[in-house]
N, C-alpha and C positions, 0 to 999 in steps of 0.2 A: 524489582528482580523478577525475571520470568524463568520458570523451570517446567518443562513438559516433555515427555517422551525422550528423556535423555538430552534435551536441548536446553541451553542456558543463555540468558541475555540480560543485560542491564537496560532498563527502560528509561529513556530520556523523559518521556511523558507516559505515566501510567494510563493505560487504556485497554479496552477489550473490543476486538481481539488485540493481542500484543502488536505494537506498531512496528517493531524492528527498525527504528530510525538509526541509520548507519553512522552518521557523523557523531551523534550523541553516544552511541554504544562504543565506537572506537575510542572516542575521547575519554570516556569513563574507564575503559580497560587500561589505557595508557597512563592515566593519572593514578589509578590504583597501583599499577605496576611500579611507577616511580616512587610512590609512597612506601611500597614494600621493599624497595631497595634500602630503606632506612629501618623499617620495622622487622623485616626478615621473618615473617610469619608463614609457616608451612600451609595453613589453611587458606591464607590469601593467595599464595602461589598456586594452590590447587584450583581455587576459584578462577583465577586468571586463565589457567590452562583449559578449564571447562568451557569458558567463553570463547577462547581461540579455537578449540576443537569444533564448537558449534559454528563459528564463523567460517571455518574451512568447508563445512558441509553445505552451507547455504549461500556462500559468497557469489556463486554463479547466478543466483536469482536477481542480483542487483545489476547485472550486466545487460545493458540494452543494446544489442547488436545493431538494430535498425538505425539508431541515432548515435551510435558510438559514444555512449555516455553511461554514467552510473545512476541508479535509482536513489532517491532520497530515503525511501522506506519501503515496506512491503505491503502496505494497506492503502485503501482509498474508499471514499464514500460515493454512493450512487443513489439516485432515485429509482424506485421500481413501481410498477403499477399492474394491477390485475383488472382486466376489462371483462365485466360480467353484468348481465342485465339486472340481476338482484343478487345480493350476497348477505350472508350471516356467518361471521368468522369468529372463532374462539381465540385464536392466537396465531402469531407468525414466528417461525423459528429459523434463525440463521445457523447453519451447521458447518463446522470447520474440521480439518484433519488434526491440527496441532493446538486447538483452543477449545475451551468449553463452548457449548451452544449459547446463543443470545436469544432470549424470548421476549417478544413484544406482546404484552397482555393488556386487555381493555382496561382493567381497573388501575393500571399504572400509567395510562396514557394522558398526556396533556396536549390539547390541540392549539395551544398558543403559538404565535409565530416566532417567539424568541428561543430559537434552538440553534445549537452548533451542528454543523454537518457531520461532526464526528460522534453524533449520538444516533440512537435507534428510535424512530418515532413514526407515527401515522400522520398524514396530512389531510386536513379537512377538504373534501371535494363533494360537490353536489349535496345530497341529503344525508351524508354520513352522520350517524350519531352513535354514541357509545353508552353501553350499560356496564354493570360490574363484570359481566361475563361474555360480552360479544360486541363486535363491530357490525353495524347493520347499515346498509345503504344500497345504492344502485349505480350502475354504469362504470364507475372508476373507484378502485380501492388503491390508494397510493401511499407509499411509505419510503422512509430513508433508512439506509443501513450501510455496513462496511464489509468489504471483501478483503481477503488476504491472499498473498502469493505464497505464504510460508508452507502450505501443504502441497505445493506443486509436485507431481503432476495431477494429484487428486483434485477434483473441482470443488469449489464452494457450492453449497446448495441451500435452497430455501424451501421450508415446508409451511404450507398454510392449512390450518385445521379448520374445516367448516363445521357447521352444526348439523348438516345432513349430507347424504351422498350427493356427488356431483358428476357431471359428464364432461369429458375433455373437449368435445365439440362446441360446448357453450362458453369456453374460456379462452382468452388470449392474455399472454404475459409479456411485458415489455420492460426494458431497462433504458435509462437515459444515459447515453454514452457519447463521449467526445473524443478529442484527439490532443496529443501533446503539443504545447506551444512553449518555446524557450523563454518567453517573457511573461509566463503565467505560472502560478503555483498549483493549479488544478486544470483539468481538461477544458478545452474551448470547443466551439462549434458542436455543442451537444445536440443530439436528436434521439427520439424514441425508436428503439430497435426491437422488433418482435422476435422473441426467441422461439426457435423451431420446436414443433410438437414432439420431435424425437427426443428432446431433452426433458420432456414432461412425463411423469408417472402419476397415475391416479388410482388410489385404492380406497373404495368406499368414500369417506369424507376427507381423505388426506390428499392434498395436492403437493407434489414434490417436483422441483425443477432444479436440474444441474446447470451450472453457469460456466460454460467453457471459457478458459482464459483468453483464447484467441479472439473472442467477441469484443474484448475491452481495449483493443488497440494499444497495448503496452502501458495502460494507465493504472492497473492494479499495482500499487507501488509507483508513485509518479516520478518520472525522471527528473534529475536535478535541473535547475533553471538558471537563467542569466539575469535575474531581476536586480541583483545588487550592483551598484555603480561605484566605480573607482576611477579617479583621474579622468573624468568625462567619458569613460567607457564602461563597458559591462564585463562582468566576470562570473564564471560559475564557481562560486566560493566552495560549495559543499563537495563538488567533484574534486577540487584540489585538496580539501581536508581528508577525503577518503584516501587519496593517493599518499598523502603525507604520513598518516598513521598506519596504513598498511605496510609502508616501507619500514617504519619504526619497528612494528611488531614482527614483520617478516625477517628483518635483520637480526633482531635480538633472540628470537626463538627458532631461527633457521627454518622458517616455513616457506617453502618454495612456492606453494600455491598463492600465498598472499603477495609475494614479490612479483609473480607472473601477472596477477591481476592489476597490481599497481602500475607495472610497466605497460600493460595493455592500455589502461586508462590514460596514462601519460601520453603515449603515442597517438591515442584517439584525438587529442587536442589539435594535432597537425592535420587531421582529416576533416575537421568540422567545416572548413571552407568548401568542401566538395559535397556536403550533404544539404539537400534542398531546404529542410526545415530551418537551417541556420542562415540561408542566403541573405535574408533581409537584415540580419545583424551585421554581416560583413559589408553589405552595400552602404550601411549607415556608419561604418567604422565604429561599431559599438562593442566589439569584443576585444579585450586585451588578452592575447594568447601567448603562451610559452615564455616570452622573455622574462617577465617578472617571476614566474613560477620556477623557471630553470635557474634563475639567480638564487631563489630560496633553496632549491635542492642542493646547489653547490655549497651554500652556507650551512645547510643542515648536515651534509656529510662531513664537513670539517669539524 
């Protein structure tokens, strides 16, 4: 369960920052709602309404106009690196609008390779070594972390606290950014992108960088994909689940916004053939579009 700044959500996977996984959240709301048809508990009904109210506030963040598709969640992992001749760093802080900050501390770091990309950690490069209170090394300080779209339009930011004052001209900061591919669950064609100095603020020993959403090519909150196979073809299962449960909740609770988004995402399916990122799927006859799902909708409404 997530609750912050008057926003409520059910977590499919507990994580920090909150993941906002849409299919899991919608499915949980619907199943709790169906159970409460029997239980008839006022506190459960209020809990459902809190979730639906939050959903109305942020549903637009899941809408990827460029690809005419819905996002799977509102978070994504990235590699970052600081390029500096020599460094001595006390800690790294990821700052968010709707979540508590995440801090990477030297004494809590493990440099082993067995890490999930959904964790925060430092990567051993060159002569990096760690003491109880600092990261020390040269050339590249690289780490992994998670960004969230939930605070939009306020940017995510990263603070790096050094052991002594620093100068902007001696530092370069980069993020490893890729692009959406409908047959992958995370970005492809990644490359190191240098973030402009105008996004960097330095005060004494504190380095702070704002991370503009536009820099990340619609991958903060990765768009749903076509990896699942059905009847020798491919289908965007999660996009269909989003439509299904938005219709259910929109109908039952008379939520126009939910129904409008469900209708938009349903109509999007007809436009996929005209969007370049999906061309290869149609050329290989790998997408099963509309017929099966329209049959489902007919059955659902009955």
